[in-house]
N, C-alpha and C positions, 0 to 999 in steps of 0.2 A: 149323913153319909151320902148326900146327894151328888157330892163330887168325886165318888169312887168311879173310876172308868177302867181300871185294870185290876184283875185278880192275879196274883201270884202264889203258888203252892209249892212246897217241898213236896218230895216223894215218900220216901221211907219214914215211917211213923207218923205221916201226916195225910197226904191223899191215898197212899196205899193202906189196906189193911196189912194185918200181920203177914199174911200169905202172899203178899205182894200183889193182890188182886185190887181192882176197883170197883164198887159195887153199880149196878144198873141206876140205882137212884143217883148217885153221885155224878155218872156219866150224863144223865138226863138233866140234872140241875144245872152242870157245866154248860150244855148245849142251850139250855133255856137263858142262862146269862149272856151267852154270846149272842143270841137272837134278839136280846134286849139291848145289844151295842156295847156291852162290857167285855173287854178283851180278856182272854184267859191264857196264863202262861205257867210253866214248869220252871222252877228254881232249883236245881238239885246238884249235889256233888258228884252225882253218876257221870260217867263218860256219857257222850251224846248218844252213842249207839245203844248202850246199854239202859238208856231211859226210854227210848222210842219204842222199843220192842215191847214195854209193857203197857203202852198207851192205846190199846185196842178201843175204838169206840170215842176216843178223845181226839180232837184236833187243834192242838194249842195255837194260839196266835203268836205266842212267844215261847222260845226255848232258851233258857239260860242254864247251861250244864257245866260239866267239869269244875264244880265249884265255883262257877263265876269266870272261868276262863274264856268262855265263848257264848255269845248272844245272837240268835236269830229272831228276826221279826218276819214270820211266815218263812219263805225261802231265801231271804235276804241276810246274810251275815253282816251284822252291824258293829261287832266287836269282838276282838281276840286278843288274848294276853297270855304268853306262853314262855316256858323256859327254851333257850337257845340249846342246840345241840351240846354246844361245850358246857353250858350250865348244867343240864340234866346228867351228863356224864360225870360232873364234879360232885353232884348229889349222891348219885349212885356209888361212885367210889368211896365217898365218905361213909354211907351207910355200911358198905361191907367191912370197912375199916373199923368203925365204931360198934357195930353189932356182930360181926363176924360173918364168915362165907355163907353161914345156914340161914341168916335173916331172911324173911318173905318180904318182898317189896312189890310195889306195882307203879306202873306210870300210864298215864292215858292221855290221847290228844282226841282230836275231832273223829278220827277214824277208827281207833282201835282202843282196847284196854289191855295191856301187857303185864305179865307178871312171871316170876321165876319159880311159882308153885306149880308142882305136878298135879296138883288136884284142883277141880272146881271148887271155889270159896262161895258158899251161899248160892245165890242165884246169879252171880257175876260170871260171864262167860269170858275167861281169860284168852288171850292168845299167848303162848307160852314164849319165853324169852329168857335166856339165862343172864342177859345183861352184860356180856362180857365184850361186846363190841356195838352196843346201842348207839344208833345214830338217826334219831328222829326228835324233833321238837315235841314238847309235852306241856300241857296246861297245869298238871300237877303230878306229885308223886306221893305214895303213901307207904308207911312202914308198919309192920306188924309189931307194935309195941306201945306200951303206955309209960315208957320211961322217958320222961320230959326232958331230963338233963342230957341223955344220950341223943335225943331227937334235936335238942338245942347245938349240940356239937356237929351234927350232920348240917344243919341249917346255917350254921356260922361259916361254913366254907363259901358261902355267897354273900354273908353279911346279915345278921338277924335284923338289921333295919330293912332288910329288901324282901324278907320272907315272913308269909303269913302261915302259922303252923298251929293246928288245933287237934285235940282228940275227938273221936267219935264216942259217943256214951253208950252205944249198944254194941259196939266191937272193940277188940283191943288193937286199935290201930291210930296212927297219927296222920294227918294230911299236911303235906307242905305245898304251897303254891307262892306265886310272886304276890306282894301287895296289892297290886292291881288286879288280880284275879281273885277276887272275893266276890260273893254274892251281892254286898252293897255297891261296890264299885260297878259291877255290871248293871245294876237297877240305876246307878246315876247316869250311865252311858245310854241305857234304854230311854230315860227321860229326856237326856240331851237330844236324841234323835226324833224322839215324838214332840219336843217343845212342850212338855209337860212337867208338873212338879211332882215329887215324890208324895205330896199329899193326896194324890189321886189314886194311890194304890193301897190295896189291901193284901196284907202278906200273911201267910200260914207257916208255921214251923215247929220243931219239937227239940232241935238238937244244937249243941254249941255254935256250928257255923250258921245258925239262924238268928242269933241273937242281933247281930248288926243289921241284917235285914228288917227284922221286927221294929227295931229302935228308929230306922231310918223312915219307913213307910208311913202314910197317914194313919193307918189302922194296922197294927200289929197284933196278929192273933195266935196265940198258943194253943196247942193242943192239950186236953185234959191229960193225957199221957206223957206230956213233955217233960224234960228235966226241970228242976225248979228254977235254974238260972234264966231259962227261956220264959218261964211263967212270970219271973220278976221283971223281965224286960218288956213283957207284952203289954198292950193296952187292956186286952180281954183274953179270956180263955174260953173255948169252944169245947164240944164234946170230944170224945177219943176217936183215934184213926179207925177203931174196929165198929164204931157207931156213926159213921158218916159225918164227923164233926165239921169238916170243911163245907159240905154240902148243905148241912142244917144251918150253919151260920150265913151262907150265901142266901139262902131262902128266906130265913127270918129278918135279915139286916138290909138286904139289897133289892129283892123283888118288891118290896112294899112301895119303894120310891120310883121305880122304872116302869 
């Protein structure tokens, strides 16, 4: 692993403990890795603003957020892929038609996370929008449902070949984004910008939308608490998110050689 120059970590179920905190040991380990010349990055489905607020004590070199819809290298935006206003309006209209007017949906972009829910859901801080006249571009849309057949009907309004749609394992929601707005596509664009290969990246994850990332990168590391599909796709399995799995793996596998 002498060639690992970038660490990319998912947040929920991976870098975060179950209460969404990050331990001091993990923060210190990340800073030590950066001091040794290894870039550290976040790769999450969270909207950008809903990821940054939890990173107190961590200054990532790379931010891949909104499910891969946007990539920042420090303060420089190097990649963005989003639904146009017309496309997101078609998806929203289809969601209400297929699921009914009471379905809970969300849509996010670089600046905000919108939902028609009247309540805060978990730790996510929504900006309320009833989506009756929504006119913003968005990186992804989520639907509160695990009904794959109905989700496919919604996605089909833009063509199933154009949409990436995956469930979350820990919440009853589906994520819809453009094919070019996935974690693996974002990583490819990052590598192109840095003129490196994906073999130089160690990536950590736990859920369905981490599978492509772990397969793509030089070292794919699944959390012990990950779903079985992720563990099967990974090269190795580290300790759980509750037990500083990411930091322990970094310390045990990268610091020896740096």
